[in-house]
C-alpha angles and dihedrals in degrees: 000000000000119000108266113231128193111210144154122015092346093062108117117241122242094267094050092044093052096044093169127140114232093250091054095056116088120227119279106248091209094077092059092039095058092038090060091045090053089051090054094244099117141014115236116210106212130210103254130181123017118355141162120232112222131189121252131202101271097043095273124122138227131211113232112193115227100205143001089062130163111215117223099201127211121244090212094050093049092046103038110013107029092164088065094067095037090053091054091051094042092055090050090051094047090053091049092240123154117238139158124229101201126213095196098063121118131203115274092240091228088137086070093043100049104023114031108012090217097133135061137238097256093051092047093049094044091055091050096047093044087059090048090050090051090053092047091053091059095049089237123122118238120253113187118218100191122070090210093053088048093053093042093051091049089056091045090053090053091051094049093048095051107032114069097188093051091048091052092049092051092047089055092051092050092045088058087056092047093246134121124237102262129186121178120236088238134018105224127193118209090240089060088057090051089049092049091048097042095112092049090048089051091055088060095045113127101170123070111236096173091111094049120101121199141185119208129220112196114212113245093216090054101054108010096059112071087350094191090072097061128093117263113172123193088218092061116064088335090287092296096115133038108273109205106100097026091052093052094047091049092048088055091055099254122138112244112210126201128228134182101249096052092126096047123107116258087240097258096105093157111242097048093049084065100043105020105031091155088062091051093050095046093046092049095048101037104031098037116016097037092046092049091049095047098043104031108011094208127188090229142001117229127200138159110224137076098235093045095053091045095047099043093043105038097038091066093080088066092058090048091051089059098037124018089203095053111134118259133191127184112246130204142146121268086242090064090042091052092045091053089050088054093051103267119164108257093222109022092047110014093033094207090169085082090064122093106205116079109269105162096093087054091053089051090052088051089056094252120142097220094181091057090044091050091051089053090050092051090050090052091049091050090053088056094045093049093050094247088126133018095206140356114252133202087256090057090052092052093049094048091044095050 
């Protein structure tokens, strides 16, 4: 089913789009945030410079900074899907936008928080705010790559704003590190940046995606945790579903198709991927991939979180092991999808060779000669093996991609 859009004179106004009674709308965290800043308890890092204002679930808005961003990377992306992060950076570079790739960032520790419960609230919050302080020191505003980190930090923010004792404990930890207690004015996920920049990305599109059909999996930790701080646009599904990935795919000319288990988890879920991995794999392949294939038959599935890409992509081998005819769909992030639309190299930038589900027919449909691209990738690898180069640089990517 094509993605329904509401446009022109029939577009609902803000009041109609929100449609929430006052008692249904959660408090706006900003009031407490700036109250604590005025009391001298915290430092608020504001969105400065150019930004795009995007609509949120309850009719509120969020500022998404365009440039001067500090990228909070994902441990899972760097370890399992490296083309995810490089695609995000590549798109920034292609658009000529300033960003900072920090070396002093730590993991968000959400694995402890969601999966094993081995940590405590003060430790969790101190890790989050130390990262925020590190971003503040550079003058760059934090952009969070991982949906789980994004959801975790939103919950940490809520705890810090409402629990005085916890806030005092965390301030003491940071003082020992010589850092202030910093909270950003907005918590921004990278996919919100892509959504805000979708029209600019489209201007730099060099590959025609009008024949590409997609299904979208929205990350639970993006929009189900502190749901009022996720993008809901009246022009995408009438504001009834989070808009980030669908809006980007539509802007690039792809056809977004609907399916019945849109709101279901990818199967990752955290704790059970550690202790019941068979459940994760069966849920991902039967409840998500099989439903998408049967009901929408897309060329690719797009999502916007580390765990979702990993689970939906790499679980498909398990279904194939049981049934050679099990349905498969290539899976990638919308960042990789957008980078490919803008001309990125499928291996040197998007690194699709790290993905498990068959993706080469998709590349052919996108007009990409994957055999030629693979030969270029092998040449680059041989240069590294032979000692001709120590590393590949962005300049190498541009030359090989030209």
